[in-house]
C-alpha positions as a printed NumPy array, in Angstrom:
array([[ -3.112,  -0.606,  11.737],
       [ -1.061,  -2.697,   9.215],
       [ -0.752,  -4.925,  12.232],
       [ -4.425,  -4.84 ,  13.607],
       [ -5.287,  -5.699,   9.879],
       [ -3.102,  -8.662,   9.546],
       [ -3.765,  -9.994,  13.134],
       [ -7.464, -10.02 ,  11.539],
       [ -6.086, -11.518,   8.28 ],
       [ -4.213, -14.902,  10.201],
       [ -7.508, -14.807,  12.399],
       [ -9.527, -15.318,   9.625],
       [ -6.959, -17.728,   8.058],
       [ -7.76 , -19.767,  11.097],
       [-10.838, -19.564,  11.678],
       [-11.848, -20.463,   7.845],
       [ -9.242, -23.916,   8.842],
       [-11.696, -24.585,  11.872],
       [-14.586, -23.962,   9.977],
       [-13.905, -26.326,   7.051],
       [-12.479, -29.253,   9.439],
       [-15.882, -28.858,  11.102],
       [-18.221, -28.984,   7.835],
       [-15.981, -32.02 ,   6.478],
       [-15.196, -34.023,   9.583],
       [-17.615, -32.376,  12.731],
       [-16.058, -31.888,  15.773],
       [-14.025, -34.658,  15.257],
       [-12.642, -32.897,  11.63 ],
       [-12.244, -29.365,  13.795],
       [-10.231, -30.562,  16.242],
       [ -8.12 , -32.549,  13.46 ],
       [ -7.68 , -28.884,  12.036],
       [ -6.126, -26.757,  14.532],
       [ -3.953, -29.858,  15.667],
       [ -3.292, -29.747,  11.885],
       [ -2.687, -25.687,  12.163],
       [ -0.653, -25.796,  14.956],
       [  1.613, -28.526,  13.669],
       [  2.166, -26.831,  10.606],
       [  2.714, -23.482,  12.179],
       [  5.423, -24.845,  14.198],
       [  7.292, -25.84 ,  11.261],
       [  7.209, -22.927,   9.96 ],
       [  8.282, -21.145,  12.687],
       [ 11.47 , -23.243,  12.963],
       [ 12.637, -24.07 ,   9.454],
       [ 10.68 , -21.937,   6.966],
       [ 13.819, -20.06 ,   6.294],
       [ 15.848, -23.412,   5.971],
       [ 13.609, -24.326,   3.243],
       [ 13.203, -21.308,   1.462],
       [ 16.882, -20.912,   0.948],
       [ 17.467, -24.462,  -0.075],
       [ 14.491, -23.995,  -2.924],
       [ 16.268, -21.199,  -3.872],
       [ 19.519, -22.446,  -4.148],
       [ 20.825, -19.552,  -1.903],
       [ 24.665, -19.967,  -0.754],
       [ 25.776, -18.433,   1.914],
       [ 28.374, -15.295,   1.159],
       [ 31.631, -13.844,   3.363],
       [ 32.32 ,  -9.954,   3.516],
       [ 35.375, -10.85 ,   1.416],
       [ 33.018, -11.916,  -1.284],
       [ 30.593,  -9.198,  -1.045],
       [ 32.252,  -6.464,   0.316],
       [ 29.49 ,  -3.801,  -0.844],
       [ 26.222,  -6.153,   0.256],
       [ 27.913,  -6.05 ,   3.69 ],
       [ 28.93 ,  -2.819,   3.886],
       [ 25.579,  -1.52 ,   2.811],
       [ 23.789,  -3.592,   5.207],
       [ 25.604,  -3.345,   8.16 ],
       [ 25.422,   0.49 ,   7.941],
       [ 21.514,  -0.115,   7.624],
       [ 21.45 ,  -2.535,  10.736],
       [ 23.162,  -0.067,  12.59 ],
       [ 20.836,   2.572,  12.085],
       [ 18.192,   0.352,  12.436],
       [ 19.461,  -0.873,  15.466],
       [ 18.831,  -4.342,  14.044],
       [ 21.283,  -8.023,  14.216],
       [ 23.445,  -8.694,  11.346],
       [ 21.154, -10.787,   9.343],
       [ 23.068, -13.972,   7.864],
       [ 23.548, -13.024,   3.638],
       [ 23.227, -15.344,   0.887],
       [ 23.459, -15.194,  -2.885],
       [ 21.323, -16.482,  -5.68 ],
       [ 23.175, -17.677,  -9.071],
       [ 20.261, -15.548, -11.25 ],
       [ 20.625, -13.68 , -13.545],
       [ 17.351, -11.576, -12.64 ],
       [ 17.751,  -8.898, -10.085],
       [ 15.776,  -9.812,  -7.065],
       [ 15.84 , -10.404,  -3.078],
       [ 14.095, -11.568,  -0.594],
       [ 14.415, -11.923,   3.368],
       [ 13.245, -15.095,   5.555],
       [ 13.8  , -16.264,   8.988],
       [ 11.534, -16.127,  12.005],
       [ 12.85 , -13.12 ,  14.146],
       [ 15.468, -10.384,  13.478],
       [ 17.905, -12.365,  15.479],
       [ 16.94 , -15.208,  12.801],
       [ 16.422, -13.556,  10.02 ],
       [ 18.528, -14.101,   6.373],
       [ 19.011, -11.781,   3.022],
       [ 19.021, -13.262,   0.017],
       [ 19.872, -11.078,  -2.681],
       [ 20.449, -12.235,  -6.533],
       [ 23.813, -12.357,  -8.684],
       [ 21.954,  -9.699, -11.077],
       [ 20.591,  -7.358,  -8.338],
       [ 24.63 ,  -6.741,  -7.239],
       [ 25.277,  -6.156, -11.529],
       [ 22.012,  -4.051, -11.577],
       [ 21.993,  -1.904,  -8.542],
       [ 24.133,   1.329,  -7.551],
       [ 24.454,   1.881,  -4.431],
       [ 21.956,   4.024,  -3.765],
       [ 19.768,   1.57 ,  -5.293],
       [ 20.952,  -1.666,  -3.532],
       [ 20.379,   0.312,  -0.226],
       [ 17.145,   0.708,  -0.861],
       [ 16.322,  -2.73 ,  -1.433],
       [ 18.322,  -4.467,   1.457],
       [ 16.175,  -1.583,   3.565],
       [ 12.818,  -3.305,   2.244],
       [ 14.043,  -6.431,   3.403],
       [ 15.219,  -5.247,   6.73 ],
       [ 11.926,  -3.455,   7.206],
       [ 10.235,  -7.169,   6.505],
       [ 12.58 ,  -8.465,   9.394],
       [ 11.74 ,  -5.707,  11.332],
       [  8.195,  -5.637,  11.348],
       [  8.195,  -9.633,  11.842],
       [  6.449,  -9.94 ,   8.148],
       [  8.188, -12.896,   7.773],
       [  6.974, -14.612,  10.15 ],
       [  3.078, -13.665,   9.417],
       [  4.134, -14.399,   5.601],
       [  5.598, -18.378,   6.465],
       [  2.327, -18.887,   9.532],
       [ -0.297, -17.676,   6.249],
       [  1.109, -19.582,   3.786],
       [  0.998, -23.112,   5.788],
       [ -2.835, -22.288,   6.762],
       [ -3.518, -21.843,   3.479],
       [ -1.279, -24.967,   2.595],
       [ -3.619, -26.857,   5.178],
       [ -6.764, -25.567,   4.008],
       [ -6.015, -26.559,   0.518],
       [ -4.945, -29.932,   1.38 ],
       [ -7.82 , -30.183,   4.195],
       [ -9.815, -29.789,   0.798],
       [ -8.118, -31.792,  -1.584],
       [ -8.167, -34.524,   1.272],
       [-11.992, -34.335,   1.256],
       [-12.527, -34.003,  -2.519],
       [-10.681, -37.465,  -3.013],
       [-12.461, -39.274,   0.057],
       [-15.6  , -38.136,  -1.747],
       [-14.87 , -39.383,  -5.39 ],
       [-13.71 , -43.169,  -4.274],
       [-16.642, -43.277,  -1.245],
       [-14.931, -42.902,   1.938],
       [-16.947, -39.759,   2.635],
       [-19.569, -39.638,   5.083],
       [-21.168, -37.45 ,   7.698],
       [-24.351, -38.579,   8.933],
       [-22.768, -39.826,  12.31 ],
       [-20.804, -36.599,  12.576],
       [-24.212, -33.868,  12.04 ],
       [-22.699, -31.982,   9.559],
       [-24.015, -29.963,   6.736],
       [-22.9  , -32.2  ,   3.311],
       [-24.074, -28.817,   1.28 ],
       [-21.616, -26.888,   3.63 ],
       [-19.061, -29.314,   3.162],
       [-19.531, -29.924,  -0.527],
       [-19.148, -25.719,  -0.649],
       [-16.315, -25.796,   1.527],
       [-14.563, -27.957,  -0.851],
       [-14.759, -25.588,  -3.787],
       [-14.668, -22.031,  -1.92 ],
       [-12.179, -22.682,   1.125],
       [ -9.116, -22.859,  -1.083],
       [-10.254, -19.674,  -3.114],
       [-11.13 , -17.618,   0.034],
       [ -7.839, -18.497,   2.016],
       [ -5.877, -17.349,  -1.49 ],
       [ -7.683, -14.422,  -1.049],
       [ -6.807, -13.987,   2.374],
       [ -3.388, -14.873,   1.995],
       [ -3.102, -12.361,  -1.007],
       [ -4.381,  -9.359,   1.128],
       [ -1.675,  -9.787,   4.157],
       [  1.058, -10.574,   1.477],
       [  0.165,  -7.02 ,  -0.385],
       [ -0.383,  -4.69 ,   2.368],
       [  3.213,  -5.713,   4.044],
       [  4.659,  -5.163,   0.786],
       [  3.523,  -1.389,   1.043],
       [  4.041,  -1.069,   4.68 ],
       [  8.234,  -2.456,   4.282],
       [  8.269,  -0.224,   1.223],
       [  7.31 ,   2.667,   3.581],
       [  9.559,   1.888,   6.457],
       [ 12.588,   1.066,   3.788],
       [ 12.405,   4.647,   2.799],
       [ 12.378,   6.1  ,   6.564],
       [ 15.32 ,   3.673,   7.308],
       [ 17.12 ,   4.934,   4.086],
       [ 16.447,   8.666,   5.051],
       [ 14.329,   9.028,   2.043],
       [ 12.4  ,   6.756,  -1.477],
       [ 14.501,   7.699,  -4.277],
       [ 16.876,   4.637,  -4.242],
       [ 13.854,   2.259,  -3.731],
       [ 11.984,   4.28 ,  -6.123],
       [ 14.775,   3.582,  -9.059],
       [ 15.071,  -0.178,  -7.591],
       [ 11.769,  -0.779,  -8.463],
       [ 11.792,   0.938, -11.537],
       [ 14.875,  -1.253, -12.757],
       [ 12.922,  -4.902, -11.067],
       [ 10.248,  -4.209, -12.824],
       [ 11.9  ,  -3.433, -16.682],
       [ 14.125,  -6.686, -15.847],
       [ 12.112,  -9.447, -14.674],
       [  9.525,  -8.403, -17.262],
       [ 12.504, -10.44 , -19.346],
       [ 14.497, -12.241, -17.24 ],
       [ 13.116, -15.335, -15.946],
       [ 13.614, -16.833, -12.495],
       [ 13.955, -19.973, -11.534],
       [ 12.372, -20.382,  -8.081],
       [  9.635, -22.426,  -7.232],
       [  6.131, -20.675,  -7.061],
       [  6.206, -21.514,  -3.027],
       [  8.985, -18.78 ,  -2.399],
       [  7.859, -16.299,  -4.993],
       [  6.115, -14.393,  -2.823],
       [  9.192, -13.798,  -0.42 ],
       [ 10.753, -11.994,  -3.097],
       [ 10.758,  -7.763,  -3.766],
       [  9.332,  -8.326,  -7.033],
       [  7.449, -11.01 ,  -7.977],
       [  9.304, -13.645, -10.588],
       [  8.726, -13.835, -13.779],
       [  8.442, -16.826, -14.254],
       [  5.507, -17.628, -12.013],
       [  2.28 , -17.152, -13.948],
       [  1.656, -14.919, -16.809],
       [ -0.97 , -11.933, -17.423],
       [ -3.95 , -13.999, -16.181],
       [ -2.01 , -14.279, -13.24 ],
       [ -2.011, -10.888, -12.388],
       [ -5.334, -11.05 , -10.767],
       [ -3.359, -13.35 ,  -8.264],
       [ -0.666, -11.937,  -7.368],
       [  1.033, -11.666,  -3.86 ],
       [  2.182,  -8.343,  -5.073],
       [  0.962,  -5.079,  -5.457],
       [  1.503,  -3.294,  -8.902],
       [  4.644,  -1.668,  -9.27 ],
       [  3.313,   1.225, -10.352],
       [  1.234,   1.73 ,  -7.494],
       [  4.09 ,   0.76 ,  -5.167],
       [  6.057,   3.652,  -6.919],
       [  3.436,   5.953,  -6.599],
       [  2.88 ,   5.645,  -2.928],
       [  6.773,   5.945,  -2.835],
       [  7.05 ,   9.667,  -4.463],
       [  4.125,  11.019,  -2.687],
       [  5.621,   9.654,   0.967],
       [  7.07 ,  12.305,   3.427],
       [  9.76 ,  10.915,   4.784],
       [ 10.814,  12.462,   8.499],
       [ 13.13 ,  10.485,  10.755]])
């Protein structure tokens, strides 16, 4: 069901991009929008992991530098029959983590220095299991594609808006609707954001459930989420808003209480309650 929902939402984003292209530029605009979607998805597929790690200032670590992180990750990978991902450390005091990469064979998991200090082994196991679940479910690729499609929609709308302002926008020869074009300028980015949020939120619930099954119980992840929520209410993270949706919990620096409505993450209380009600079977 989660795969069906994600596919439907990604299809909705693609159709929205094509529709805004057609509304703003007729057949030529739709063709340009399709080519843009293909190009941006290609960039996201091959380079999103490198971009995310670079923007987060993540540095690779060896088993000698982070033996506890390697030991827990290797054990979980063996249990889940997953290839060992590359491991990175982010020099941030706030505990947090994210996974990136286009598939399980090209995956990376990055944790903050604060996470390693704050978590017990069982709690760290819950966090790493959550990130490995994103890897196994191909959520990383899904999130990257959703982000690039939403970005393309916003970019097209912005370009059309500037074109209207400077008088370079003419739709009479293409047979498109001027009213539809104007509506698209304002509604398409909002619709793209809502769809992207729906994708991000439902994949977090799925990764939590998968992590509990991978670890054999939900208790480590529950305690980890409780700690992460407490720490991230008071310790800001210096990360870009472009990568904030990748983290296991939303970093403090990305918006205030008004932004909760548009958060890429479900409320932590809901995630914890869902895990408490989960019956884990291997």
